[in-house]
C-alpha positions, 0 to 999 in steps of 0.5 A: 645366809649361813655365817662363816662360823656356823658353816665351820660347825656344819662341816665339822658336824657333817664329818662326825655324822659321816664317820658314824654312818660309815662305821655302821655301814661297815659293821652291818655289811662286813663281818669284821671278826670273820674277815680278820680270822680268814686273813690271819689264816691265809697269812699263816698258811703263806708263812707255813708254805714258805717254811715247807718250801725251804725244807723241801717238804712236798707233802706239807706243801701240797697239804697247805695248797689244798687248804688254801684252795678250799679257803679261796672261794670264801676269801674272794667272797669277802673281798667282793663284799668289801668292794661293794661296801666301798661303792656304798661309802663313795656314794655316801661321801658324795651325798655328804659333800653336796651340802658341804659345797653348796652351803659354802658362804665363802663362795658368795663373793667369788668372781668368774670371767671368760678368757679369750684366745689371742690370735697373735700368740699361739695357745695364749688366752687372756681375761680380766676382772675387777679387783674390789678390795673388800678383803686385803691380802692374797686372792686365789685365781684359777683357770680351767681349760676346756675342750667342748664340755670336757675339762683339760686341766686347771691351774692357779696363781695368786694376786694380792690386794693392797699388800703382799702378806697373809696366809695363802689359800691352797692352790687348785691343780688338776689334769693337764697343767699349764703356765698361768700369769698375771700382769702384776702381783699387787693391785689396788681398789677398782684395778683390773687384773689381767690373767693369761695362760698358755692353754693345752692343745685342743682348748676351745674355752677357758674360764677363770675364777677368783675367791676375792680373798675369802676362803674356808681356813682353820688355823692350827696351833702347830706347823705340819712338818714337810708341808710347812703349813699352819692352817687347813685350807678348804672345807673339803679338806677339813671334812676329810681330816675330821673324818679321819681323826674321829674315825681313828678315835671311834675305832679305838673306843669301839675296840676297847668296848668289844674287848671289855668282858661282859658283865664287867662293871663300869 
């Protein structure tokens, strides 16, 4: 079984490899220099057209418009090429997300439970699970409402095992949000936690899940402004953060290398 420490490095290395792969794909499939040159020319023409419009120079306006029309087929071709590359990037991203999600050792102790509809309350569904306090502190509990095989929405809440302190994991919220409650907030070993929701209209099944107090988290040496967060929760989020940071570094270094005159000594 993969240890949590090894999993951290696996996700980090996958993010670095993904960034390099994406940059290679972009460099192979997109002529960056030509794209920048064409975009700059189109921007310059737009500025020139506005200047001609202000000076009411119809001859210059016609000339600029003619050049713009001549450039548009090539410009559209480049834009379509970028859209195709974006499609490739999405496929590659999903391919890298597969091992990130399937190798997650924090999912081993996750519990799932079914909620049942209460005939006495319109739209209310409840379910329960046993709290085994192998990890004290906050537990994330999320519930997904279904209509057939389609997800209508997911919402989450927190419970605490033995004490109500500790860093909270990132909540899960998507689709149609709905109220979610528990019978209390702090539980002890072997207690049953009851979770209830007011399900969206059309719900015919509701499934709950708890992380049992374990999840992927990377503590930060600083607090992120606005979010007021001092940790990154979730392997997917960490993967994206590392990809963005390394991507910026890669682009900066590659730009310096390209600008370096040929034959310049190291």
